[in-house]
N, C-alpha and C positions, 0 to 999 in steps of 0.2 A: 577527431571527435572525442576520443577517450584517451587520456594519458595515464599509463600505469607508472606511478611515481616510486612505489616501494612495495616489497613483499615482506611478510612477517616470517622470521626464522623458526618460530615455534608452531605455526599453523599455516593455513592457506589464505589468511587474511591479506587484504591488499589496500593500499592507499592510492587514490587516484583523483582524476579530474575529468568531468564530463563537460564538454564544450557545447553549448546550445545557442540558438539565435537570440535568446534573452539573457545570456550570461553563463558564467562558469559555475558548475556545481561540484563542490568538494565531496569526495566519497571516501568511506561509506556514508550514506545519507538516509535520513528518515523524511518521507514526504507526507505532511499532513493531508488528510482526505477532505477535499472540497467537493463533495458529490454534486451539490446544487449550485456550484460557483461560489460556495461559502463554506469555510470550516466552521462547524456548528459552534455557536456562542462566541466566536472570536472575530475581531475585525483585522484588517490588513496591517494596521499600525502595530497591534499586539503581536501578530505573527512575525513581522520584521524585527521587533525588539527582542524576541526570544530566539532569533537566529534562523528563521525559516529560509531555506534556499530555493525550494521548488515545491509546488503544490500538485495535487492530483485532482482531475475533474472526470466526470462520468458522462461518456458519450450517449448512452441510452437515455438517462434522465434529462440531460440538457436538451436533447433533440425533441423531447416531448414537452418540457417546460423549461424555459419560456418558448422554445422552438427556435429553429435555425434562422427564421426570418428576422426575429428580434435581435439575435446575437450578430447577424450580418449587418443589420442597420447600425448597431453599436460600434462596429469595426472589428469584430472578433472577440474571443473570450477574454483576452488580456484587458482590452478597453472596457468591456462590459462590466467586469468585476474590479477594474482599476488595480490590477496586479501587474507590476512591471517585470517581475522575475520569471523564471522558467515555469512551464506547466506541462505535466504529462497527462494524457487522456487515455483511459482504457478504451477498449473497442466496443463494449457492450455485450461481448460474448458471454461473460460470466452471468450477467443478469438474464440474458435470453435462455441460456441452458439451465438456469435455475427454475424455469417455468414448468419443467416436468411435462405432465401429460397435456398441457394446453398449448403446446407448440408442435409444429410440423417441420422436420428437417427436409430441405430440398437440396437440389444440386448446387445452387449458388447462394444458399443462405437459409434463414429460418423464418417461418411464418408464425405469428403469434398475436395475441390480443393485448392491448394496452392495459396495464394494471390500474389505470385511472378511469377510463370510460369504456373499455371493452372494444375499442375500434381496432380493426385489423391492421397489423404492421408487418412489413417484411424488412429484415435486416440481414445483410450478408457482407462479404468483403468489400464489394463496390460501394454499398451504402455507408458502411462504417467508416471507410477511408475518406469518403466524400464529406461526411459530417465532421470528421477530425480535421480535414483540410480547411473547411469553413470556420471551425473553431479557432484554427491557427495555433494549435498547441505546438510546443517545442519537441515533444516526443509523442508519437502516435503508436498505438499497439495494434498488431494484426488481429483480425477476427478469427477466433479459434473455437474449438469445441472442448469444453471443460467437463469431463465426466466425473461423477462422484467417485470417491476412493474405493468403494466396494463394487464398482461396475465389473461385470464378467469380462474376462480377458479378450474374448472375441469382439465384444463391443468397444473395448479400449483400442484394439487394433484398428477398427473402423474409424474411431475418433482421431487417431493419430494420422491416418491417411487423409481424412477429411481436413484436418488441421493443416497438413502440408499442401493440399490442393488449394485451400483457401489462402494460405500464405503466399502462394505464387500469384494468385489473383490480386492480393493486397499489394504486392510488390509492383504490379503493373499499373496501379492507379496513380494519378497525379497527386502531388503533395503541396502543402503550403511552402512558401519560401523558407529555406533553412530547416524544414521539419525533418527530424530523425524518425525512423521506424524501427521498432523492436519486434523480433519474432518471439513466439511463446512455445516453450517445450512442454508437451503433454506426454502421457504414458503411464499415469497412475503409479502403481507400485511395482512396475515391471521394468527391470534394468534394460532389457533388450529393446523394449519399445521406447524408453527414454532416449537411449542411444540412437535409435533409428530416427526419432523425431529431431533430435539435436543435429545430427549429421545432415538430414534433409534440409533443415532451415539454413544451415551454414552454406550448403550448396546453392541455395537460392540467394543468400547474401543479404544480411540486415546490419543495421548500425549498432545493435545491441541485442541481448537475448534475455528473456524472462523465463523463470522456472514457474510454470503454471501447475494447476492441479494440486496445490498445497493449501492448507487451511480450508479444506472442504469437508470437515467432519472427522478426519482421521486422527488417531492418537498421536501425541507429540513424537514418540520414537519413530513412527512411520513417516511423519513429516520430515524429520531429519534425514531419514533414509532416502526419501525422494530427492532431496537436495543433493545428498552425497552421491547418488547414482547418476545425477545429471551434470553436476559441475565439472567433472573431468573431461566432458565432451564439448565444453564451451570454449570459445577462443580466449586466450589469455589477454589479448590486447583490446578486448571490448567489454563494455559494462555488463554486469549480471544483476538481475532484478528478481527478488523473491516476492511474488504477488500476494498481497493480503496478510502479510506477517509483520510483526508478531508481538509477543510480550517483550519487555526489556531483556529478560534473560535469553529468550529465543533469538533476539537480534544479535546479542553478543556472541552466542554460539554459532549463528549463521554467518556472521562476519568471519569467524574462525574457519568456516567451511567455504570461504571464497565468494560470499555474496556482497554486492556493492550498494544495492538500493532496496528500500523497504517502504511499504505503506501499510497503515493499520488504522481502523476506526476506534480501537479501544480507548485511547486517551480521552476523547470527548464522550464516548458512549458510557463508560463506567462513571465518568464524572457526573453525568446527569442522574445517576443512581446513588450519588453521594459517596463514591469510592475514590481514593487518591492513591497514586503510585508514589513509592519512596524507594530509596536504595536498599531497603530491607524487605520490600514486598509492598502489599497494599494494606490500607486500613479504612474502616468505615468512618467517614467524617461525621455522619449523622448519629454515631453511637454515643451513648450516655457517658462513656469513659472520658470523653473530651469536653464535657459540658462546662467545666471550669478550667480547661487547659488553655493558658494564655500564651503558649508558644506557637511558632509557625507550623504549617503542615509538615515541613521537614527542616530541621536545623541546618543552616548553611546554604539553603537554597536561595538563589538570587532572583527568582521569579517575582512578579508584582504582588501576587497573593501572599507569598511568604514574607516579603519585605514590609508589607503594610497591614496585614491582618492576622488574627489569631485563629487557632482551631476552634475555640469557643465561639467566636463571632461567626465564622463560616458555618459551623454546625447550626447555630441559631437561624441563619439565613435559609439553610437547606430545610430545616424543620418547619419554618413558617412559609415555605414555598416562595421565597423571594428569588427572582431570577438571578440576582447578583451572586447568590451562593453557587449555583451551578456554573456560572461564568468564571468565578474565581477558581473553582476546582478544575475546570477545563483549561484555564490558563496554566495552572500548576502542572497538570498532567502532560499537556503538550510541551511545555518547557522542559519537563523531565525527560521526555523521549528525545527531544532535540539535544539536550545536554548529554545524554548517554552516548549518542552518536558523535558529538563533538569531542567527548572524552576519548572515545575509541580512536578517532583520527589523531588526537594528540599523542596517545600512547603508541600508535603505529609509527608515527613520525619519529619518536625518540627511542623506539625499540623495546618498549616495556609492555606491549600488549598482552603477552603471556601472563605476566604477573597481574595486570589489571583484570584479565578474564577470570583467573582463579579467585581473586578477592571478590569480584562482583558476584560470581555464581555461589560462592560460599556463604555470602550474607543475604542474598536475595531469596526469599521464600515465596513461591507461587501461592496464590490464594484460590480457594474454591470458587470465589465470586468471579475472578478473572476467567477461570476455566468455563464457568457457566455462561459468562458473557460471550466468550468465543463460540461456544456451542449455540447460543442464541443467535449470534451473528450469522452463522451458517444456516440456521433454520429460517431466519428472516430473509436471507438471500433466496432460499428456495421458494418462499412465499411471494417474493416479488415477481 
């Protein structure tokens, strides 16, 4: 299922291949987020042209709208959204545990109310795995408990034990044909609990392992520490997935720490606010500084937006609220993310990743807007 092709001599970075029912995924890889069976503002043709290998879908949201009856009638998620490549679905656990005080944790799952109409819903390992089986995703995630980073240690211990108990229940559920299932390591900022969770999941036995409980409001150094304290306990011959991460610089650094798979909503989210990613950081496309700038968003970029349109034109579209403007920035940002991971794979293959890493980090300047968007994403998840 996972081939480890090469390891980097200067870091813990790995070059690999994940074999799925709908094709091979070259890793490290970025997975565009298609929460509602669609990557916001992009169509499948555009995703394929920019090199997308695998998409992410959301179990919780898809089970509510359009509902499993419609997706079953369509023949599964791939046919419903007309995507022939691999799809990974999350378990819905992150969304459920973001509901805070309006949920009740029970032995075999969580009872909560729909964010749409207030109807009572129960979701647990059995329900989550059944939904993912019916969706027919290539990779299904176990249903876990994702505590906030500042949760008291006694509560984190309980979350880890509950995560392991639910993981065993998930393992027992039927799967779609060829469907892989990944376990999720929790444990917040506690090395002993991270180790306990990882070892427990490995004992159960899964097809890959995710590092959960990151990008949940913690400072970046703490996020790196959570990955560093988890990765040594994960099997070398299986894929590692850092959930909900990250900025381009974070992905470069996390690849260096042994991570193979990423997903993140930032490329399209900040595009809708008029912010573009570049190799030097981000800049505001709507800003007056580019009013008469007739160059592309980034020189040398091969995305459709940069090949065909100027900063000045895109700024005009954004400022008059033309939907094409946010689509063009979304195309550029998504292409940029995919290109960063493609470049990482290339440099891992030829042995120059260490040099690439140093150069990338030295020129990339994180922006306050991206930090704010990440914080907003965490806040929005809690609101769901």
